[in-house]
N, C-alpha and C positions, 0 to 999 in steps of 0.2 A: 738663824743668823742674821744679827745686825749689819745694816748697811752704814758702813762710816767711810768720811774720808771723802764723799762725793765731789763731783764737779760737774753738775747738770742741773741747777736750781736758775731760777729769775724770775722779777719781776717789775716790770713797770706799771703804773699803775698812770691809767688814761679813761675816767670814767666820765659819763654824766649825769646830773642829782636831776629827779622831779621833771623827767623824760625819757622817752626810748631811749637805750642806751647801744649807738652804734659805733662799735668799734672797728675803724678803719685800717686797712691793710696798708700800710707803706710801701712804696715802691723799695725794695731790698737794694736793685742795684746804683740807686741813689746814696746810701748810707754806708754800702760797705767798698772796703777795694778790692781789687780784682773786676771792676767792673766789663772788660773786655773779654775776659776768659770765662765769665759768666754768660756772657750771651751765646758762646759756643758751647756751651750746655744745655742752655733754654732754649736753643734755636731750632733744637730737633729733639721734641719730646717722642717719651715712650720709646727711645731707642732699644729694643728688646737684645737682653745680651745675649740668652742661651736657651734651650727647651731643656726636656729632660736629659739629666747627666749621668754618666754613670758613674758607679761606686768608686771606682779609684780613678775619674777624671778631680783634677784637682781645682780648688776655691781659690780666687785671688782675694784677700781682705783688706781694706784701707780703712783707717782710723782718723775720724774728723775729730778732734781734740785730744791732748795728750796730758791729762791732769791727773789728779788722783784714782777716780772712777776710768777713766780711758787704760790708765795701766793695770786696774784688774781684769779689764776685759782682754787687755794684749797678755795678759798671765792665763787666763783660762784659754785663749785660742793658743798659744805657746803649748799650754800642756795638752791640749786636743791634740795636736799635732806630734807631739814629741811622746807622748806616754799613750797615746790612747790609737795612734795612726790614723789620724784624720785626715783627707786631704786636703789641705788647705796651705796657702803660702801667704805668710803675712808681708804683704807688699810695700806698705809704706803709710806714713803719717802728716796731718798738716793740726797746726797750733798758731793762733796769734801769737803767741808767743815762743819765738823762734828758737831759744837756748831749750826749753822744754822737748818740742819736736824733735830737736837734733838729739836730744838724751834719750829718749825713746827709740828713734831711728838705731842709734847706735847700740842699745840696749839688744833690740831682738831683732838685728840686720834686714833693717830698712831702709825705703827713702823716705828723704824727708822734704816733704813738697812746702814751696812757699805759700802757698794757699789752697784753701780746699777745693777749687775750681779746677786746678789743674791736678789733684788728685781722680776727679769726678771722669776728667776727658781723657785717664788713662786707661786702655782697654785690656790691660791685665787685672783690673779689679772688676770684679763679680759682686762684691759685698760690701756695703760699707756703713761703720760701726760707728755713731754719734754718739758721743759724750762731751760737750760743750754746755755754755750757760743755756738756760731755759729760753732765753727771749730768741735764741741760734736753733732751736731742733728744728721748729716748722721748716724755716727757710731753709735750710740744711737737707730738709730731708725731702722735701718740694725738688729742689734741684737735681737728689740722687736718682729722682723716681725718674724722671724726665732725661735722665742721662741713662738711664735703663738699669740699674742697679737694684739691687737685693737691698733692705733697710734692717738695720736694728737699731732703734733708736731710743736712749735713757728717755726715761721719763724725768719729768710729764711730758705731754708730747710737744705741747705749747706752752709759752708763758699765759698769766691769766687773764692779761690784758688781748691778748689775740683769738678773740672768737671767729671772727671771720677766717684769719689763717688757720684754725684748726678744721674749720669746715673744709676750706680750701683744700687742704691736703688731704681729707676724707675722701673728696670726690675726686682728687687725680690718684688717690690709688687705688679707689673701687675701679676706675677707668681703665686702669693699668694690667701689666701681668705682672707687677714686680709683687715679692714677698717683703710682708713688712712683721716687724716685732717689736712692741714696745719692752722697755728694759723692765718691767714689772715681773721680777725671777721669781716671787713668791708664786707667781702659775704653775712654776714646775711642780708644786704640791700638786699629789694626784688626791688628796682631801677634796679640794673646790669641786674638784671633775667627779667625783664619786659623788657627793655633796649635790651637784647640779642631775647627776639623773636621776635622783629619788627624789628630787622636789619636782620635775617631771616626770617624773611615776606618779605622785601625785599622794606620795608619803603625809604631808605634811598638810593638804588640802590647799585651801587657796592662800597664799602667801600675803600677810599683812603688815607684819613689821619686822625690820633687820636691825641690827646696833655692829658697828666695827669702830675701830679707834687705833691711834698710834701713841703711846705715851714713851719718853723718854729723858734722859738729862743730860743738857748741851746743847749751846747755839749754835754750833758745827759754824759759826761764821769768827767772832775775833778770833778763840780758841780753837776755832776748828779748820782753818783754811790757812795753812803758813803764807805767808809771803815769799817766795821765791829770791827776789831781791829786793830790800827797801829803795836803793839806788837806780830800780829802773827807771828807764825812760821812753815814750814813745819816738819812733826810730824805724829803722830798718829792721830791727829783732824784735818792736812790739807794735805791733797794730793795734792804737788805740781807737781810732775811728770805725775801725771792724768790728772790734769789741764792741762798742756803742749799738751797732745796727739800728735798730729803729726805735731805740731808748730816746729821751733827752739827750739834747744835746749838750758836755758837761769838758770843765776843763779837766785835763790827765789828775787822776788820783790813785794813789798807789794800792790804797786797799781797798777802790771799789773793783782795780782790776782783779787783786790775786784772791779778794776776800767778799766776792760778788753776791755770794750768798745772805748778806746782813743788808742788803739792799733793794730797795721795793722796787727802783727799776730793773733788778733782771733775777730777783726770786721773789717768792711768796710766803717762806717759812714751812709749818708745816702742813698748812692749806696744801699746796701742790707740791711740795717735794715728797712729804711721807705720807699723803695721805691717798695719795692715788695708788700707793701699795695697798693701802687699807680696803679701799672703795672695789678697785678693780676686781678682785675675787666675789666680792658680793652680787655685782653689776651681774658678773658671769652666769653665777648661780642661777639668779631669779630671773636673768631673761628680758630686763625689761627696757624700756627706748628711753626718751628722753624725758627728764624732770617736769613737772608741769609748774612747781613751786618749791623755791630755798631760800630758809632764813637762817642767817650765820652769824654767832658775836665772836669775840677774842678781841687780842690784843697783847701788847708788850707787859707782860705782868711779872717777867723775872730780869729777861736782858733788854734793858734799856738803852746798851747803846748802839743796838740795832734800828733798822726801819719796817722790818718785817714782822708778824706776829708771834710770838713764840707759844700762843696759846690759841686754837680755833676749834667753833665746833659748831656742827649745822645740822640741821632737820632738812630732808630730801621727800617732797610727797614727787610721787608718780600717779600717771593716768589710770595706771593699772589698780589705783585704788590700796597704795602700801606705802608707807614711811620708813625709810632708810635714815638712822641716828648714827651721823660721823662724831668722833669725839678725839681730841688729842691735846698736848701740851709737850713742851719741850720741858718743864719744870719740875718734874714727877714720873718717875718710871714705874710705877705700880701699873700692873694691866688691869688687876682682878680676877677675869677668869682665867690669865695666863697668856702665854705669848703665841706665836706662831710662825717664827723666821720673820722674814721681813715686810713680813704684811702686817705686824704689829698682833694687837686683841686679838684675840681668837673668836670670829664672827659668831654671830646667834640672829639664827633665820627662825622665824615664829610665822606659823599659819595656821588655819582655823584649827584644823587635826591635831596640832602637835609642832614640837620646836627641834630644830636641827642644832647641833654643837659639838664640840669636841671636846675632850676630855682624854688627856694623857694621849695614847698612840690610837685612839680610838673614836670614829664619828658616834655621835649618841643620838639618838631620837627619843624625845620626852612625850608623850602625849597628852593632851590639852584634856583639860576639866571635862567631861563628858564625852569626850572620845572613846570609840570601841575598839582604838588602835592599842598595842602593847608596847611597851618599851622594848628598842634593841639598840646593838651596838655593832659595829662594823670596822675590822682593823684599818688601818690607813696603808695604804700599798707603796706610798713613795713620799718622803720627805722633800722639804725644798733642795736644790740643788743647782747650781750655777751651771756645771757642766755640763748636765742634763740638759737644761735651757737651750745652752747654747748650741749642743749636738742635735736638740732635736729644730732649730732653727735651722741649721745648716742644711738637715734632712729635706726639710721642705724646700728649699733652695734648690736640693739637687732632683728633687722630685716632682717643684712648681707645685706643692699643694700650700695655698694661700692661707687654710684655718691655720695660722700658727697659735700659740697658746696663749699668745696676747693679741689680739688684730687690731687694726687701725680702725675697725670701724666700733669694736669695744671703746680704743681709748678715746674716742670721738665724744662718746656718751658720756664717759667718766669725766676729762676734762669740762666738758658741759657744765654737769654737778657743780665740778670744782670752782670753776670761774664765776661761775652765778653766787656761789657761796661765797668767794672776794667779794665780788661787786655788793652782795647785801650787805656785809660786815663793813663795807667801807662808806656806803650809801645810807646805813643804818635804816632799812627799810627791806621787804621781802624783791627778791629778785623772779621772773616768769618767763615760759619760754613759750613761744607761739609757735606750735608744730607744724602750720601750713608753712609760714615765712621761713621758719626754722631761725627765727632771730631773737634775741635776748630783751627783755623788756626790766625796766628798773625805776 
């Protein structure tokens, strides 16, 4: 199932050329509204919410963001509650565009909060779902973890210029007792878990090469993101300064606010919006650490009314001595070997002894030339399912199992590669990773 009408993208560009790239985190409280409420959240880090819960104990869920993708999450949680007897309560929603929050609140009988910080101090909320523009994800997830909430955060985990924030969030989640899951719902597909076990068992030998990608037609900007109100203006109902956050300060623009995916300040195009879906299962299967070098190319080859690339391709080298090829365009939807749900093109994992891929409903092993192993096939146990993905996350929240299907540590490694790719493309040079200092060098 292709993911459409999403509301969780964003990309501001802040890169340095011909020197080590240092991407500094700006103080969030200086650039968003609600500073006083924010201090209440940040003042008491790691407020532990609960221990292991009983199966019949209700989880309160709050939603940060009320756009298209957030609406999909609300529908899923509502289905879990009403059709599958999941013990959850949809408590409230916050959005920078108040009419949208009020509409969602009325539709699902929730409370509408004036700002997400007020939502975070509500003790009846145990779990937070974040579905906002990309450049807000990291800050909101950080605040939510510090407020003692478990977090379902839409992908990408941060904007491509926010490497330091990505690192900070990973450290914070790791040092807390909070459950975190990134919204790469394709990880509910059992194929990736089955293939990971086969790779770990040595079936393909030493991995040396992998490829994945995402191909579709549609810019999801001008035509894919409707303007709710062409006459909307900043004020009590629309928080423009809050929307800008740590992005460059600009005069209000109704297109930027509602169609932010088109703009580099808030979005990254397929590089971070789509390819996080494709790269996440590949890095999960391979179990690799951080890249050593990334080279990327691309640009606006079809949709010239936007600022972000519609075509993006990168080569990622890993110290484990393997290369991952990541390809994508929004100018053509032919995926070659076919698609696999929201992860896009079916990945191919090559090792010294053979190759793993998918054909139809089966995982396929193809022996390499000279290998003594035989070709094999296995049925895929479970397709991707958003309801299953959410239900597994809620189960982790109840049991305090922190190994969700898409952890923050995995998101950190995936986003680092994608950030390096964006910096490589923008600077027209290779991006490198210093593993000792955990810094990017461009």
